C-alpha positions as CSV (number, residue, x, y, z in Angstrom):
1,A,-12.0,18.8,-18.6
2,T,-12.7,17.9,-15.0
3,M,-14.3,20.0,-12.3
4,A,-14.7,20.1,-8.5
5,S,-15.7,22.7,-5.9
6,D,-14.7,23.2,-2.2
7,G,-17.9,25.1,-1.5
8,T,-16.5,28.6,-2.3
9,V,-14.2,28.1,-5.3
10,V,-14.9,26.2,-8.5
11,Y,-11.9,24.4,-10.1
12,V,-11.7,23.3,-13.7
13,V,-8.7,21.4,-15.1
14,D,-8.2,21.6,-18.8
15,G,-5.0,20.8,-20.7
16,G,-2.9,20.9,-17.6
17,N,-4.2,24.3,-16.5
18,V,-6.1,24.7,-13.2
19,N,-8.7,27.4,-13.7
20,T,-10.4,28.8,-10.7
21,T,-13.3,31.1,-10.0
22,S,-15.4,32.2,-7.0
23,D,-18.2,33.9,-9.1
24,L,-18.3,31.9,-12.4
25,T,-17.4,35.1,-14.2
26,N,-13.8,36.0,-13.4
27,W,-11.3,33.2,-13.8
28,Q,-7.6,32.7,-12.9
29,S,-5.4,30.1,-14.6
30,N,-2.3,28.2,-13.3
31,A,-0.2,25.8,-15.3
32,T,0.5,22.5,-13.5
33,N,1.3,18.9,-14.0
34,V,-2.2,18.0,-12.9
35,K,-4.2,15.8,-15.4
36,S,-7.6,15.8,-13.7
37,I,-9.1,17.2,-10.5
38,I,-11.0,14.7,-8.5
39,G,-12.4,16.5,-5.4
40,A,-12.0,18.6,-2.3
41,C,-12.1,17.8,1.4
42,G,-11.8,20.6,4.1
43,N,-9.0,22.9,3.0
44,E,-7.4,20.3,0.8
45,L,-7.8,19.8,-3.0
46,F,-7.0,16.5,-4.7
47,A,-6.1,15.6,-8.3
48,M,-4.3,13.0,-10.4
49,S,-1.1,13.9,-12.1
50,N,0.0,13.1,-15.7
51,S,1.8,10.1,-14.3
52,N,-1.3,9.0,-12.4
53,K,-0.1,9.9,-8.9
54,V,-2.4,11.4,-6.2
55,M,-1.7,15.1,-5.8
56,V,-2.8,17.5,-3.1
57,S,-3.0,21.3,-2.9
58,F,-3.3,23.3,0.4
59,D,-3.5,26.7,-1.3
60,K,-6.6,26.4,-3.6
61,G,-4.7,24.8,-6.6
62,N,-1.8,27.2,-6.8
63,S,0.8,24.6,-5.9
64,W,0.7,20.8,-5.8
65,I,2.7,18.0,-4.1
66,E,2.4,14.3,-4.4
67,D,0.3,12.8,-1.6
68,A,1.5,9.7,0.3
69,I,0.1,6.3,-0.3
70,D,0.7,3.0,1.5
71,D,0.8,0.6,-1.4
72,D,1.9,0.2,-5.0
73,A,0.8,3.2,-7.2
74,K,-0.2,0.7,-9.9
75,Y,-3.4,0.1,-8.0
76,L,-4.5,3.7,-8.2
77,P,-7.5,4.1,-10.4
78,S,-6.8,5.3,-13.9
79,S,-10.5,5.6,-15.1
80,D,-14.0,6.2,-13.8
81,I,-12.4,8.0,-10.8
82,N,-14.8,9.0,-7.9
83,F,-13.9,11.1,-4.9
84,I,-16.1,11.0,-1.8
85,S,-15.7,13.0,1.4
86,T,-17.7,12.0,4.6
87,D,-17.7,13.0,8.2
88,A,-15.8,10.5,10.4
89,E,-18.4,9.1,12.8
90,G,-18.1,10.5,16.3
91,M,-15.0,12.6,15.6
92,A,-15.5,16.3,15.2
93,G,-13.2,18.0,12.7
94,I,-12.1,14.8,11.1
95,K,-13.1,13.7,7.6
96,R,-12.8,10.4,5.8
97,A,-12.1,10.6,2.1
98,F,-12.3,7.9,-0.6
99,I,-10.9,7.5,-4.1
100,I,-12.7,4.8,-5.9
101,G,-12.4,3.8,-9.6
102,N,-11.1,1.2,-12.0
103,S,-7.5,0.1,-12.7
104,T,-6.1,-2.1,-15.4
105,N,-4.1,-3.9,-12.7
106,S,-7.2,-5.1,-10.8
107,T,-10.1,-7.4,-11.7
108,N,-12.3,-5.5,-9.3
109,A,-12.8,-1.8,-8.7
110,V,-10.1,-0.2,-6.5
111,V,-10.8,1.6,-3.2
112,W,-8.4,4.0,-1.4
113,S,-9.2,5.9,1.7
114,K,-7.6,8.3,4.2
115,T,-8.4,10.3,7.3
116,I,-8.1,14.1,7.0
117,E,-7.7,16.5,9.9
118,E,-9.4,19.7,8.9
119,E,-7.6,21.9,11.5
120,D,-4.1,20.4,11.1
121,P,-3.3,18.8,7.7
122,T,0.1,17.6,9.1
123,K,-1.8,15.0,11.0
124,D,-3.5,13.5,7.9
125,Q,-3.0,9.8,7.3
126,T,-1.7,8.3,4.1
127,W,-4.0,7.0,1.5
128,M,-4.6,3.3,2.3
129,Y,-5.4,0.7,-0.4
130,Q,-8.3,-1.4,0.6
131,A,-7.4,-4.6,-1.3
132,F,-10.3,-7.1,-1.6
133,K,-9.3,-10.5,-0.1
134,K,-10.0,-13.6,-2.1
135,A,-12.3,-14.7,0.7
136,N,-14.3,-11.5,0.3
137,N,-17.3,-12.5,-1.9
138,Y,-18.6,-8.9,-1.9
139,A,-15.9,-7.0,-3.7
140,L,-17.0,-4.0,-5.8
141,P,-17.0,-5.2,-9.5
142,N,-15.0,-3.5,-12.1
143,L,-18.0,-1.6,-13.6
144,S,-17.7,0.6,-16.7
145,H,-18.7,4.2,-16.1
146,L,-18.6,3.6,-12.4
147,N,-20.3,6.3,-10.2
148,V,-20.1,6.3,-6.4
149,I,-21.8,8.6,-3.9
150,Q,-22.2,8.9,-0.2
151,Y,-25.8,8.2,0.8
152,A,-27.7,7.0,4.0
153,D,-24.5,6.6,6.1
154,G,-22.8,4.4,3.4
155,L,-21.4,4.4,-0.1
156,M,-23.6,3.6,-3.2
157,A,-22.3,2.6,-6.6
158,I,-23.8,2.1,-10.0
159,G,-22.3,1.2,-13.4
160,G,-21.9,-1.5,-16.0
161,K,-25.3,-2.7,-17.2
162,Y,-27.1,-0.3,-14.8
163,D,-29.2,-3.2,-13.5
164,K,-28.5,-2.8,-9.8
165,F,-27.1,-0.6,-7.1
166,Y,-24.2,-1.7,-4.9
167,Y,-24.1,-0.5,-1.3
168,S,-21.3,-0.5,1.3
169,A,-22.0,0.1,4.9
170,D,-18.4,-0.5,6.1
171,N,-16.4,2.2,4.3
172,G,-15.9,0.3,1.1
173,I,-14.7,-3.1,2.4
174,T,-17.8,-5.1,1.3
175,W,-20.3,-4.2,-1.4
176,K,-23.7,-5.8,-1.7
177,E,-26.7,-5.4,-3.9
178,N,-29.2,-3.3,-1.9
179,K,-32.8,-4.1,-2.9
180,Q,-34.1,-1.0,-1.2
181,Y,-32.8,0.8,-4.3
182,T,-34.2,-0.4,-7.6
183,I,-33.5,0.8,-11.2
184,P,-36.6,2.6,-12.5
185,T,-38.6,1.0,-15.3
186,G,-37.6,2.5,-18.6
187,F,-34.1,3.5,-17.4
188,N,-31.9,4.0,-20.5
189,A,-28.3,5.2,-20.4
190,D,-25.0,4.9,-22.2
191,A,-23.3,6.4,-19.2
192,V,-24.6,8.2,-16.1
193,S,-23.6,10.9,-13.6
194,M,-25.0,10.4,-10.1
195,T,-25.1,12.8,-7.2
196,T,-27.1,13.8,-4.1
197,D,-28.6,17.1,-3.0
198,G,-29.2,18.7,0.4
199,K,-32.7,17.3,0.7
200,G,-31.7,13.6,0.5
201,Y,-32.5,13.1,-3.2
202,I,-30.3,10.9,-5.4
203,W,-30.1,12.4,-8.9
204,I,-29.1,10.4,-12.0
205,V,-28.4,12.1,-15.3
206,C,-28.3,9.7,-18.3
207,T,-26.2,10.3,-21.4
208,G,-27.5,9.0,-24.7
209,S,-31.2,9.1,-23.7
210,G,-31.1,12.5,-21.9
211,Q,-33.2,11.1,-19.0
212,V,-32.9,12.6,-15.6
213,W,-34.1,10.6,-12.6
214,K,-34.4,11.4,-8.9
215,G,-35.5,9.4,-5.9
216,R,-34.8,8.9,-2.2
217,L,-35.5,6.6,0.8
218,N,-38.7,7.7,2.5
219,K,-37.1,7.1,5.9
220,L,-34.7,9.9,5.2
221,T,-37.5,12.5,4.6
222,W,-37.5,13.7,8.2
223,E,-33.8,14.1,8.4
224,Y,-33.7,16.7,5.6
225,K,-36.8,18.8,6.7
């Protein structure tokens, strides 16, 4: 099962059914061709179909249509899929969304992005594939159990051997090891789930060991008080 929330409704996809609740007690179920739900941005809900196409719903998961992309669908991620929604800098009411994951058709991770108009979805852009050029020495590696979050005005990724954090300050075009963030001593995980909270903390939950870690950049302390 996969789960996402738009802030008011929780969506759980299990066996092709989209199950929704606003109170975690009463649920409604709707049969669809959706395989996994990946995230929400504004009034739009996004998922992957059984044929690995990007799907979008404008009515809280009741109906779905295939969303437009600008490149070959074979480069859409098929595993370790992450959805990130951020505010577009300097543009009120406009969001930038990312789908980042792994594809068997790419030696690196794959990054897709689109601009979303919160007030008028008809003005949304198509999903754009951000192919890594051969001259780009800072592509995001194809990391197993890849996790990506938005943090400190950029994108942060972890996965693979869990020996470093990758950071992108340019909307996923380049990814570099950021030594401001270090893996804690004693860190032990078969896989992880990483997220942030409203106080600027990064939370990492480790499967296998059961460890839970949290940390943040000290310079962000004042921003969240």
